[in-house]
C-alpha positions in Angstrom: -11.7 20.0 29.9 -12.4 20.5 26.2 -12.4 18.1 23.5 -9.1 19.8 22.6 -7.8 19.7 25.9 -8.3 15.7 25.6 -6.7 14.7 22.3 -4.0 12.5 23.6 -6.2 10.3 25.2 -8.5 10.4 22.3 -5.1 9.2 19.9 -3.8 7.3 22.7 -4.1 3.7 24.0 -6.5 1.5 23.6 -6.8 2.2 19.4 -4.2 5.0 19.0 -0.8 3.1 17.9 2.5 4.7 16.8 2.3 7.4 13.6 5.8 8.8 12.7 6.6 10.7 9.6 9.7 12.8 9.3 11.0 13.3 12.6 7.0 13.4 13.9 6.3 10.7 16.2 2.8 10.3 17.5 -0.5 8.4 18.1 -3.1 7.9 15.4 -6.0 5.8 14.9 -6.1 3.8 12.2 -9.2 2.8 10.0 -8.8 -0.5 7.6 -10.1 -0.9 3.8 -14.4 -1.8 4.2 -16.7 -1.9 1.6 -20.3 -0.8 2.1 -23.4 -2.2 0.0 -25.4 0.6 -0.7 -27.9 -0.7 -2.9 -26.7 -2.0 -6.2 -23.9 -0.5 -5.8 -20.7 -1.4 -3.7 -18.2 1.9 -2.1 -15.0 1.3 -1.3 -13.2 2.5 1.6 -9.2 2.7 2.1 -6.5 3.5 5.2 -8.0 6.4 7.0 -5.6 7.8 9.6 -7.4 9.7 12.0 -4.8 12.2 14.0 -4.0 15.8 16.2 -3.7 18.5 13.2 -0.8 19.6 15.3 1.2 16.4 14.5 1.2 15.7 11.3 -1.6 18.4 9.9 1.1 19.6 7.1 1.5 16.5 5.3 1.0 16.5 1.3 0.3 14.1 -1.0 3.4 11.2 -1.5 4.7 12.4 1.7 6.0 8.8 4.1 4.1 7.9 7.0 4.7 5.0 9.1 1.8 3.2 11.2 1.7 0.8 13.2 5.6 -0.8 12.0 3.7 -0.6 8.6 5.3 2.3 5.8 2.1 3.9 4.2 1.9 7.3 1.1 0.2 10.1 2.0 -3.1 10.1 -1.0 -5.1 13.2 0.7 -4.9 15.5 4.3 -8.0 17.1 5.2 -8.8 18.7 8.6 -12.0 17.1 10.8 -14.8 19.0 11.2 -13.0 20.3 14.1 -10.8 21.6 13.1 -8.2 20.1 15.3 -8.3 16.8 13.9 -6.9 15.3 10.5 -8.3 12.5 8.6 -5.3 11.5 6.2 -6.2 9.0 3.7 -3.4 6.1 2.9 -1.7 3.9 0.1 0.3 0.8 1.7 3.8 1.5 0.3 
């Protein structure tokens, strides 16, 4: 089985949460914000949604998406290294 065949399982339970934007509802994995101490600097990482390219690949900055019953606004939408997934940075609305 290839990675592409198994994406539904990857974004499913127990880590996947329901995501809805427009007429599309699918699962994704939401990373919560975190701060990383790197020497004398603090690097902040905001909300990042990992999902299938085929589900939310067309979202652009400013679009709305609901993740696990919480409203967010898309900041960026970038392809994952495999071309099958997306990494969407979000801001709570």
